N, C-alpha and C positions, 0 to 999 in steps of 0.2 A: 160324747159330742164330738161332732167333727164339721169342717166346713168344704164344701164341694167345689172346686173352683171351674168353672163352666168356660170362661176365657180369662185371659190373666192381665188384660191392659197393657200399657206400654212397658211399663218396668214395676212389677209387683213383688216386694221381698219382705220375708219377716224380719223383724227389727225389735230390739229392746234398747235400753239406754247404754249400750255399749260394752265391750270386752276389756275391763280394767284388770291391770297387774302384771302384763305380760309385756310391755312395750321396751323393756329393756335387753328382751329377747328378740326383738325386730316385729312383733306382732301388734297391729294396729287395734286400736279402740272400737274405731268403727260406731255401729249403732246409728238410730235414727238421727235422719240431716234434721229435723224440727223437733229435738226432744221434749220441747214444752208442750206441742200438739199431742204428742204421744202420751205424757204423763197425765195431762187433762183427760185425755179419752179413758185412760186406764182409772183414774179416780172416778170418772162418772158412771163407771160399770161396778164399782166396788172393788177394784183390783189394788194392789201392790204397783206403786208406779214404775217398777223394774220389769213387769210383766211383759212379755212380748205380745207385739200386734202386727199388722200389715201396714207398711208404707207403701201408698201406691201414688204414683206419678203421672202427671199431666192427663192421661186417659185412665180412668178406673176399670177394675176386673168386672165379672159377674160371678157372683159366688150364690150358691144354694144353702140355706141352713138346714142340717140334718136333722136338728131338734131344734126345739125352743131356744131362744138366745136372746141375752141381754146385750146389747150394744151400744157403743157411741161413736162417732165419727166427728174429729176436729182436725183443723188445718185449713189447708187451701179449698177454695170452693169447685169442687168437682162434680156438683148438682146430682147428689146421690137421690136414688130411688128405691124404696121398697115395694115391689111390684109396681103398681101404678102411683105410689103415692110418694110425691116428694118428702124428703127427709130434711130435716133442719140440722145444722150443725151445732157441736157443742151441747147436746143435750144426751137424755139416756133414754133408749129406746128397746121396746120389747118386739122381737121378730119372732113370729110363731113358726112352728115345724113346717119346712117345704116354702118359706118365703125366697124371694129372688133379689138379690141387692144387685143394683147397677148403676151406672154412672152416665150422665150427659154432659153437657158442654163445660169445658173450664172457665170459671168468672174471674177468679182472682187466686192469687198464689199458684202453685204446681204442684202442690204434694198433702195428700189428705191422709189421715191414720186412722185406721178401724182396730177399736178393742173390742174384745169379747168378754164376758164375765167369766174368770177362770184363765183367761191368757191363752195363746196358741202355744201348745206344749208339745214343741218339737224338741228332741234332744238338747240337753246343754253341752255346749263344746267350750271347754277354756273359761268357764264361769259366765256364759252368755248363750243365747239362743238367736244373736245378731248373725245376719249372713255378711260374708265378705268375699263378694263375686270374684274378685282377682285370684285370691286363694282356693276357693271352691270350699269353704268350710262354714258351718254353722247354719241356721235357717233351715229351710227344706231342701236336703241334699246338697246344701253349699250354692244354690243358683236362685234364679229368679222363678217366680211360678211359672206353672205351665197349665194348659187346658187338661183337665182329668185329675190334678192333683188334690189329694184327700188330706186335710191339714187336722190333726187332733187338737181337741180344747179341753183346757184342764177344768177340775173342780170349781164350781164360784165360792167365793166367799160368803159366811153368813150374811154380809150387808148385800151382796150381788143378789142372794135367793130372796130376803126380805122384799128388795125392790123390783124383782121379777113377781112376786105375789101382789104387791101393791098395785104394778101396771096391768097385771092380767085382770085384776078387779074392774078395769074402766071400761073395755070392751071386750072382755073375754079372752081364754087362751086361744082361740082360733084366730086374733085380730092383732094387728097392729097397734101399739100405743105407745105414745110418746110423752115423757115426762114434763110436768108444768115447771119444774125448778130446772135452772141452769145457771152457769158461773155468773158473776157481776160482768157488765159490758167492759169494765176497766181490767178485766183479766183476759179479754181475748184482744189477742194482735191485732193492729191495723197492717194487714198485707198492702202495702202503697205499691202503685205501680212502678214508681221511682222511689225505691226507700233511700232514706237517709241514714246509712250507717255509722253510728259513732265508734270512735277508735282513740286507744292510746298510742301514744309514740312507740315506734319498735325500737329495737336495740340498736341500728343503724341508721335512726330515723335523720338525724343530724349529720350523717356522711354522704347524703342526697342534698343535690343542688338546692339553693334556696326557690328558685324558678319553679324547679319540680314539685319540692314539695307544697309549693302554693298552687299549682295545678291540680296535685293530687286531692288538695282539699276545697277545689273551687270548681271544678270540671267533671262532668258525668263521664262514667266508664261503661262499656257496653260488655254484657257477658256473652262470649263467644261459642259458638257450636262444638269447640273441641272440649267443653266444659264436662264434668261429670261428677260422681261422689267424691272423688279425690281430690279435685281441685276445680275452681272457676278461673279460667283463664278469661282475662280483660282487654280490651281494645279501647284506646283513647291515645291522649298525648303519651309520648316518650317520658319515660322518669330515669333522671340519669344521676349517677353518683358524681361527687366532686373529683375523686379520683377512684381508679379501679381498684379493688381489693381483693385479696385472697382470704377467704374465712374458712375457720374449721367448722364441720357440721357441728349443729348444735339443736337443741329441743325445739320441736314446734308443735304447735296446738291447732285445734278448731278455731278458723277466724285469723289465723296469721298470713300478712299479707307480704308475700316474697316477691322480689324482682330479679329476675335473672336476666342476663346479657341480652341487650335489646331492649330494655326498659319497658315492656309489657309486664304490668302487675299480674299475680296469681293470689287468688284466696284460697287458703288450705280448707278442705272440708272434713265431712265426717270420715271419710276412708284415707285422711293424709297418712303420709308417711311419718316415721317415729321422730326422724332428725331430717335437717336441710340445712344447706349450704349456701342459698343465696342471702344477700342481704335482705334484713327483715326491716320494710318500712313502717309498718304499723300492726296494730292487732285489735279486730273486730271485739267490743266487749261483749261477756257472754249473754247480757240481756236482750241483745239484738241479732244473736244468732237465728233466732226464729223468722225474723225479716229477711236474712241473708238465705236462709234455707227455701224461703219461698220465691225467690227471684227467679224469673224463668229466664232460660236462654233467649238472647236477642234483646232483653231487657237491659235498661241501664241500673247502674247504682252511685250513688254519690257518698262521700265521706266527709264526717265532722269530727276534728280533734276535740277530746275532753281530758280530764286529768284521771290519773288512776284513783284516786278517792271518789271523783264523779263517777266511776265506772263500777267501784265497789258499792257506792250507794244504790245505784240502779238495780244491779242484782241482789242486794239484800232488801229493798224493797219487792222485787218479784217473788223472792223466796219466803218474806214474811205474808204477801199476799197468796200464794199457794198454801201457806201453812195454815192460813184463816179457814180457806174452803175446806183443806183435810179435816179441821176440827168441827165443821159445820156438817160435813156428809157423814162422819163418825157418829154424830148424835142425831142424824135425819132418818128416821126410820118408820 
């Protein structure tokens, strides 16, 4: 089985949940920006959550399915269509052989994820299929997709095969079919135009002036065009330390808010470096990373401070709901 890329869209890459276990050697974790959406898309086609899919940014690609395929698209609203039929997000879809997937206008968010039963079966490099563009490793030849690329697809799980059979009984094997089942609305993130990102205090939070901390938590910050998968650069009020400090580089992670000299914060994203030496003002909580990942260049974000315990409770609740969904899908044949 394979996918034929007719046109690539603005930035389409193969991504899974990341390349872990090598950060001590300077190899970044990377992976999907909105890992939650990719996990959900994989679950909806019977895949393991770690399978690779396609991350599509702002403008989606045009894809032809060489064989009948079970697919799901989750994340931002890129207005997907299969041939002339609009497709709902967060559903399981049967695409017949030769069907053409394409995308329309962007309605909300900025990234969508395509999962195919069996996963995108590009070679594994350092325990991951994720594309790391700056180093040119992983994914399809270490780069963003181009017109004419052919992507191999793995063997679907038994669950994926059963669901394919179920959906083909609706309209026949030559026609599109969409599942009647879908995740509860409580499981689908609200990708707001101006998301309020919950944060916990960073290591140097109290090293910033009180007025800077207040501005950070009360004023909007705009995502600049210089932003990318490595980091979101923000414009807004200048955030200043009580006194300048020389810091030893230390570990950073997805969602770390650093403030370099000049006072304009940077939020580290999926392709962040392994360590950083700028003051760490805050950390976006893991449960809100999907909202951050779907914030567009030019849009604004706000921040709200919560406690570490609250952040942990939010993550545990999110993971519990995902576990319940997995259990339901495992028994839905």
